[in-house]
Backbone as XML, in Angstrom:
<?xml version="1.0"?>
<chain id="A" units="angstrom">
  <residue number="1" name="MET">
    <atom name="N" x="46.140" y="8.899" z="-4.104"/>
    <atom name="CA" x="45.051" y="8.103" z="-4.653"/>
    <atom name="C" x="44.084" y="7.716" z="-3.545"/>
  </residue>
  <residue number="2" name="ASN">
    <atom name="N" x="43.210" y="8.587" z="-3.231"/>
    <atom name="CA" x="42.261" y="8.345" z="-2.167"/>
    <atom name="C" x="40.837" y="8.259" z="-2.720"/>
  </residue>
  <residue number="3" name="GLU">
    <atom name="N" x="40.733" y="7.918" z="-4.003"/>
    <atom name="CA" x="39.421" y="7.814" z="-4.629"/>
    <atom name="C" x="38.729" y="6.537" z="-4.201"/>
  </residue>
  <residue number="4" name="LYS">
    <atom name="N" x="37.443" y="6.658" z="-3.981"/>
    <atom name="CA" x="36.662" y="5.507" z="-3.535"/>
    <atom name="C" x="35.655" y="5.165" z="-4.615"/>
  </residue>
  <residue number="5" name="PHE">
    <atom name="N" x="35.581" y="3.890" z="-4.997"/>
    <atom name="CA" x="34.612" y="3.441" z="-5.994"/>
    <atom name="C" x="33.222" y="3.465" z="-5.387"/>
  </residue>
  <residue number="6" name="VAL">
    <atom name="N" x="32.288" y="4.066" z="-6.095"/>
    <atom name="CA" x="30.902" y="4.108" z="-5.647"/>
    <atom name="C" x="30.057" y="3.388" z="-6.684"/>
  </residue>
  <residue number="7" name="ASP">
    <atom name="N" x="29.435" y="2.315" z="-6.255"/>
    <atom name="CA" x="28.545" y="1.560" z="-7.135"/>
    <atom name="C" x="27.217" y="2.299" z="-7.193"/>
  </residue>
  <residue number="8" name="PRO">
    <atom name="N" x="26.788" y="2.739" z="-8.388"/>
    <atom name="CA" x="25.556" y="3.521" z="-8.479"/>
    <atom name="C" x="24.309" y="2.746" z="-8.057"/>
  </residue>
  <residue number="9" name="ILE">
    <atom name="N" x="24.292" y="1.448" z="-8.248"/>
    <atom name="CA" x="23.128" y="0.651" z="-7.849"/>
    <atom name="C" x="23.048" y="0.571" z="-6.330"/>
  </residue>
  <residue number="10" name="VAL">
    <atom name="N" x="24.187" y="0.318" z="-5.684"/>
    <atom name="CA" x="24.226" y="0.264" z="-4.221"/>
    <atom name="C" x="23.838" y="1.635" z="-3.658"/>
  </residue>
  <residue number="11" name="ALA">
    <atom name="N" x="24.328" y="2.696" z="-4.267"/>
    <atom name="CA" x="23.995" y="4.045" z="-3.804"/>
    <atom name="C" x="22.496" y="4.306" z="-3.921"/>
  </residue>
  <residue number="12" name="GLU">
    <atom name="N" x="21.888" y="3.854" z="-5.009"/>
    <atom name="CA" x="20.448" y="4.037" z="-5.185"/>
    <atom name="C" x="19.656" y="3.248" z="-4.147"/>
  </residue>
  <residue number="13" name="VAL">
    <atom name="N" x="20.052" y="2.014" z="-3.892"/>
    <atom name="CA" x="19.372" y="1.195" z="-2.884"/>
    <atom name="C" x="19.466" y="1.868" z="-1.512"/>
  </residue>
  <residue number="14" name="ARG">
    <atom name="N" x="20.623" y="2.355" z="-1.174"/>
    <atom name="CA" x="20.799" y="3.016" z="0.119"/>
    <atom name="C" x="19.976" y="4.297" z="0.208"/>
  </residue>
  <residue number="15" name="ARG">
    <atom name="N" x="19.930" y="5.048" z="-0.879"/>
    <atom name="CA" x="19.130" y="6.280" z="-0.911"/>
    <atom name="C" x="17.649" y="5.954" z="-0.728"/>
  </residue>
  <residue number="16" name="ASN">
    <atom name="N" x="17.177" y="4.934" z="-1.453"/>
    <atom name="CA" x="15.773" y="4.526" z="-1.341"/>
    <atom name="C" x="15.459" y="4.040" z="0.069"/>
  </residue>
  <residue number="17" name="ARG">
    <atom name="N" x="16.352" y="3.264" z="0.649"/>
    <atom name="CA" x="16.147" y="2.761" z="2.011"/>
    <atom name="C" x="16.037" y="3.920" z="2.993"/>
  </residue>
  <residue number="18" name="GLU">
    <atom name="N" x="16.915" y="4.878" z="2.867"/>
    <atom name="CA" x="16.897" y="6.036" z="3.759"/>
    <atom name="C" x="15.590" y="6.822" z="3.605"/>
  </residue>
  <residue number="19" name="GLU">
    <atom name="N" x="15.140" y="7.012" z="2.369"/>
    <atom name="CA" x="13.887" y="7.734" z="2.137"/>
    <atom name="C" x="12.706" y="7.002" z="2.754"/>
  </residue>
  <residue number="20" name="TRP">
    <atom name="N" x="12.665" y="5.677" z="2.601"/>
    <atom name="CA" x="11.560" y="4.899" z="3.180"/>
    <atom name="C" x="11.582" y="4.964" z="4.695"/>
  </residue>
  <residue number="21" name="PHE">
    <atom name="N" x="12.750" y="4.802" z="5.286"/>
    <atom name="CA" x="12.829" y="4.866" z="6.743"/>
    <atom name="C" x="12.412" y="6.249" z="7.244"/>
  </residue>
  <residue number="22" name="ALA">
    <atom name="N" x="12.847" y="7.289" z="6.571"/>
    <atom name="CA" x="12.468" y="8.645" z="6.976"/>
    <atom name="C" x="10.962" y="8.839" z="6.848"/>
  </residue>
  <residue number="23" name="GLU">
    <atom name="N" x="10.373" y="8.306" z="5.774"/>
    <atom name="CA" x="8.931" y="8.428" z="5.554"/>
    <atom name="C" x="8.129" y="7.808" z="6.697"/>
  </residue>
  <residue number="24" name="PHE">
    <atom name="N" x="8.663" y="6.774" z="7.323"/>
    <atom name="CA" x="7.968" y="6.082" z="8.401"/>
    <atom name="C" x="8.605" y="6.362" z="9.765"/>
  </residue>
  <residue number="25" name="ASP">
    <atom name="N" x="9.241" y="7.540" z="9.880"/>
    <atom name="CA" x="9.813" y="8.007" z="11.143"/>
    <atom name="C" x="10.789" y="7.000" z="11.746"/>
  </residue>
  <residue number="26" name="TYR">
    <atom name="N" x="11.494" y="6.282" z="10.889"/>
    <atom name="CA" x="12.487" y="5.300" z="11.319"/>
    <atom name="C" x="11.896" y="4.228" z="12.232"/>
  </residue>
  <residue number="27" name="ASP">
    <atom name="N" x="10.603" y="3.970" z="12.042"/>
    <atom name="CA" x="9.895" y="2.950" z="12.814"/>
    <atom name="C" x="9.759" y="1.696" z="11.947"/>
  </residue>
  <residue number="28" name="VAL">
    <atom name="N" x="10.493" y="0.662" z="12.294"/>
    <atom name="CA" x="10.518" y="-0.559" z="11.497"/>
    <atom name="C" x="9.126" y="-1.203" z="11.421"/>
  </residue>
  <residue number="29" name="ASP">
    <atom name="N" x="8.370" y="-1.136" z="12.502"/>
    <atom name="CA" x="7.035" y="-1.733" z="12.497"/>
    <atom name="C" x="6.105" y="-1.022" z="11.518"/>
  </residue>
  <residue number="30" name="LYS">
    <atom name="N" x="6.178" y="0.306" z="11.461"/>
    <atom name="CA" x="5.366" y="1.057" z="10.498"/>
    <atom name="C" x="5.764" y="0.687" z="9.064"/>
  </residue>
  <residue number="31" name="LEU">
    <atom name="N" x="7.060" y="0.590" z="8.834"/>
    <atom name="CA" x="7.550" y="0.228" z="7.506"/>
    <atom name="C" x="7.093" y="-1.177" z="7.135"/>
  </residue>
  <residue number="32" name="ARG">
    <atom name="N" x="7.179" y="-2.102" z="8.069"/>
    <atom name="CA" x="6.758" y="-3.485" z="7.817"/>
    <atom name="C" x="5.267" y="-3.543" z="7.481"/>
  </residue>
  <residue number="33" name="GLU">
    <atom name="N" x="4.445" y="-2.795" z="8.210"/>
    <atom name="CA" x="3.006" y="-2.752" z="7.917"/>
    <atom name="C" x="2.763" y="-2.243" z="6.506"/>
  </residue>
  <residue number="34" name="HIS">
    <atom name="N" x="3.491" y="-1.203" z="6.135"/>
    <atom name="CA" x="3.353" y="-0.658" z="4.784"/>
    <atom name="C" x="3.746" y="-1.700" z="3.730"/>
  </residue>
  <residue number="35" name="LEU">
    <atom name="N" x="4.857" y="-2.370" z="3.959"/>
    <atom name="CA" x="5.304" y="-3.393" z="3.011"/>
    <atom name="C" x="4.314" y="-4.549" z="2.927"/>
  </residue>
  <residue number="36" name="ASP">
    <atom name="N" x="3.698" y="-4.893" z="4.049"/>
    <atom name="CA" x="2.674" y="-5.943" z="4.040"/>
    <atom name="C" x="1.485" y="-5.544" z="3.165"/>
  </residue>
  <residue number="37" name="THR">
    <atom name="N" x="1.087" y="-4.277" z="3.212"/>
    <atom name="CA" x="-0.023" y="-3.843" z="2.351"/>
    <atom name="C" x="0.395" y="-3.883" z="0.884"/>
  </residue>
  <residue number="38" name="LEU">
    <atom name="N" x="1.646" y="-3.516" z="0.603"/>
    <atom name="CA" x="2.127" y="-3.596" z="-0.777"/>
    <atom name="C" x="2.178" y="-5.044" z="-1.247"/>
  </residue>
  <residue number="39" name="ARG">
    <atom name="N" x="2.644" y="-5.930" z="-0.376"/>
    <atom name="CA" x="2.730" y="-7.342" z="-0.727"/>
    <atom name="C" x="1.343" y="-7.883" z="-1.072"/>
  </residue>
  <residue number="40" name="SER">
    <atom name="N" x="0.348" y="-7.477" z="-0.311"/>
    <atom name="CA" x="-1.022" y="-7.906" z="-0.575"/>
    <atom name="C" x="-1.482" y="-7.418" z="-1.948"/>
  </residue>
  <residue number="41" name="LYS">
    <atom name="N" x="-1.205" y="-6.163" z="-2.252"/>
    <atom name="CA" x="-1.589" y="-5.602" z="-3.557"/>
    <atom name="C" x="-0.849" y="-6.321" z="-4.689"/>
  </residue>
  <residue number="42" name="TRP">
    <atom name="N" x="0.441" y="-6.561" z="-4.486"/>
    <atom name="CA" x="1.221" y="-7.238" z="-5.510"/>
    <atom name="C" x="0.735" y="-8.669" z="-5.701"/>
  </residue>
  <residue number="43" name="GLY">
    <atom name="N" x="0.361" y="-9.317" z="-4.607"/>
    <atom name="CA" x="-0.174" y="-10.675" z="-4.694"/>
    <atom name="C" x="-1.451" y="-10.700" z="-5.510"/>
  </residue>
  <residue number="44" name="ASN">
    <atom name="N" x="-2.303" y="-9.702" z="-5.318"/>
    <atom name="CA" x="-3.531" y="-9.609" z="-6.104"/>
    <atom name="C" x="-3.241" y="-9.351" z="-7.576"/>
  </residue>
  <residue number="45" name="ALA">
    <atom name="N" x="-2.085" y="-8.781" z="-7.863"/>
    <atom name="CA" x="-1.696" y="-8.504" z="-9.238"/>
    <atom name="C" x="-0.983" y="-9.697" z="-9.881"/>
  </residue>
  <residue number="46" name="GLY">
    <atom name="N" x="-0.807" y="-10.785" z="-9.111"/>
    <atom name="CA" x="-0.210" y="-11.991" z="-9.677"/>
    <atom name="C" x="1.202" y="-12.291" z="-9.230"/>
  </residue>
  <residue number="47" name="VAL">
    <atom name="N" x="1.795" y="-11.426" z="-8.420"/>
    <atom name="CA" x="3.134" y="-11.694" z="-7.906"/>
    <atom name="C" x="3.010" y="-12.770" z="-6.839"/>
  </residue>
  <residue number="48" name="ARG">
    <atom name="N" x="3.868" y="-13.769" z="-6.896"/>
    <atom name="CA" x="3.800" y="-14.871" z="-5.946"/>
    <atom name="C" x="5.043" y="-14.882" z="-5.075"/>
  </residue>
  <residue number="49" name="TYR">
    <atom name="N" x="4.852" y="-15.064" z="-3.783"/>
    <atom name="CA" x="5.950" y="-15.110" z="-2.833"/>
    <atom name="C" x="6.158" y="-16.533" z="-2.349"/>
  </residue>
  <residue number="50" name="GLU">
    <atom name="N" x="7.405" y="-16.898" z="-2.200"/>
    <atom name="CA" x="7.763" y="-18.217" z="-1.703"/>
    <atom name="C" x="7.531" y="-18.269" z="-0.195"/>
  </residue>
  <residue number="51" name="THR">
    <atom name="N" x="6.848" y="-19.317" z="0.259"/>
    <atom name="CA" x="6.628" y="-19.483" z="1.699"/>
    <atom name="C" x="7.899" y="-20.030" z="2.339"/>
  </residue>
  <residue number="52" name="GLU">
    <atom name="N" x="7.963" y="-19.949" z="3.649"/>
    <atom name="CA" x="9.129" y="-20.489" z="4.357"/>
    <atom name="C" x="9.230" y="-21.993" z="4.136"/>
  </residue>
  <residue number="53" name="THR">
    <atom name="N" x="8.102" y="-22.691" z="4.097"/>
    <atom name="CA" x="8.101" y="-24.141" z="3.856"/>
    <atom name="C" x="8.652" y="-24.439" z="2.462"/>
  </residue>
  <residue number="54" name="GLU">
    <atom name="N" x="8.229" y="-23.679" z="1.471"/>
    <atom name="CA" x="8.740" y="-23.870" z="0.101"/>
    <atom name="C" x="10.233" y="-23.564" z="0.032"/>
  </residue>
  <residue number="55" name="ARG">
    <atom name="N" x="10.646" y="-22.546" z="0.746"/>
    <atom name="CA" x="12.062" y="-22.167" z="0.764"/>
    <atom name="C" x="12.908" y="-23.295" z="1.349"/>
  </residue>
  <residue number="56" name="GLN">
    <atom name="N" x="12.460" y="-23.834" z="2.464"/>
    <atom name="CA" x="13.209" y="-24.917" z="3.097"/>
    <atom name="C" x="13.239" y="-26.157" z="2.205"/>
  </residue>
  <residue number="57" name="ALA">
    <atom name="N" x="12.142" y="-26.449" z="1.515"/>
    <atom name="CA" x="12.096" y="-27.594" z="0.591"/>
    <atom name="C" x="13.077" y="-27.383" z="-0.562"/>
  </residue>
  <residue number="58" name="ARG">
    <atom name="N" x="13.178" y="-26.150" z="-1.054"/>
    <atom name="CA" x="14.117" y="-25.841" z="-2.134"/>
    <atom name="C" x="15.550" y="-26.027" z="-1.656"/>
  </residue>
  <residue number="59" name="PHE">
    <atom name="N" x="15.851" y="-25.565" z="-0.440"/>
    <atom name="CA" x="17.194" y="-25.745" z="0.115"/>
    <atom name="C" x="17.535" y="-27.234" z="0.238"/>
  </residue>
  <residue number="60" name="GLU">
    <atom name="N" x="16.579" y="-28.014" z="0.725"/>
    <atom name="CA" x="16.807" y="-29.445" z="0.898"/>
    <atom name="C" x="17.036" y="-30.121" z="-0.454"/>
  </residue>
  <residue number="61" name="TRP">
    <atom name="N" x="16.236" y="-29.758" z="-1.452"/>
    <atom name="CA" x="16.388" y="-30.325" z="-2.793"/>
    <atom name="C" x="17.779" y="-29.991" z="-3.336"/>
  </residue>
  <residue number="62" name="ASN">
    <atom name="N" x="18.204" y="-28.741" z="-3.168"/>
    <atom name="CA" x="19.534" y="-28.341" z="-3.633"/>
    <atom name="C" x="20.630" y="-29.111" z="-2.901"/>
  </residue>
  <residue number="63" name="ARG">
    <atom name="N" x="20.451" y="-29.295" z="-1.592"/>
    <atom name="CA" x="21.441" y="-30.039" z="-0.815"/>
    <atom name="C" x="21.560" y="-31.474" z="-1.328"/>
  </residue>
  <residue number="64" name="LEU">
    <atom name="N" x="20.399" y="-32.090" z="-1.609"/>
    <atom name="CA" x="20.407" y="-33.461" z="-2.126"/>
    <atom name="C" x="21.082" y="-33.538" z="-3.500"/>
  </residue>
  <residue number="65" name="GLN">
    <atom name="N" x="20.790" y="-32.563" z="-4.343"/>
    <atom name="CA" x="21.407" y="-32.547" z="-5.666"/>
    <atom name="C" x="22.929" y="-32.431" z="-5.572"/>
  </residue>
  <residue number="66" name="LEU">
    <atom name="N" x="23.395" y="-31.571" z="-4.675"/>
    <atom name="CA" x="24.838" y="-31.403" z="-4.497"/>
    <atom name="C" x="25.483" y="-32.660" z="-3.957"/>
  </residue>
  <residue number="67" name="SER">
    <atom name="N" x="24.814" y="-33.333" z="-3.028"/>
    <atom name="CA" x="25.384" y="-34.558" z="-2.449"/>
    <atom name="C" x="25.445" y="-35.672" z="-3.477"/>
  </residue>
  <residue number="68" name="ARG">
    <atom name="N" x="24.537" y="-35.699" z="-4.424"/>
    <atom name="CA" x="24.554" y="-36.719" z="-5.486"/>
    <atom name="C" x="25.687" y="-36.488" z="-6.482"/>
  </residue>
  <residue number="69" name="ASN">
    <atom name="N" x="26.080" y="-35.220" z="-6.636"/>
    <atom name="CA" x="27.102" y="-34.876" z="-7.615"/>
    <atom name="C" x="28.514" y="-34.959" z="-7.055"/>
  </residue>
  <residue number="70" name="THR">
    <atom name="N" x="28.643" y="-35.282" z="-5.781"/>
    <atom name="CA" x="30.006" y="-35.344" z="-5.210"/>
    <atom name="C" x="30.410" y="-36.752" z="-4.905"/>
  </residue>
</chain>
């Protein structure tokens, strides 16, 4: 019994990641620049991204809620 479970979603994510890295010659900076342009386009289409300040405020709010419930 040497069968290994393969999650098809994880396999797809890994395949997509490999294709993107290959497309940008495995250069993380090139990939990041590309993603930044996509983020800008998506933002213009109405997609909203959480800022680091908003993220930290959400974490703090959650921490306070948990402390009140214990």
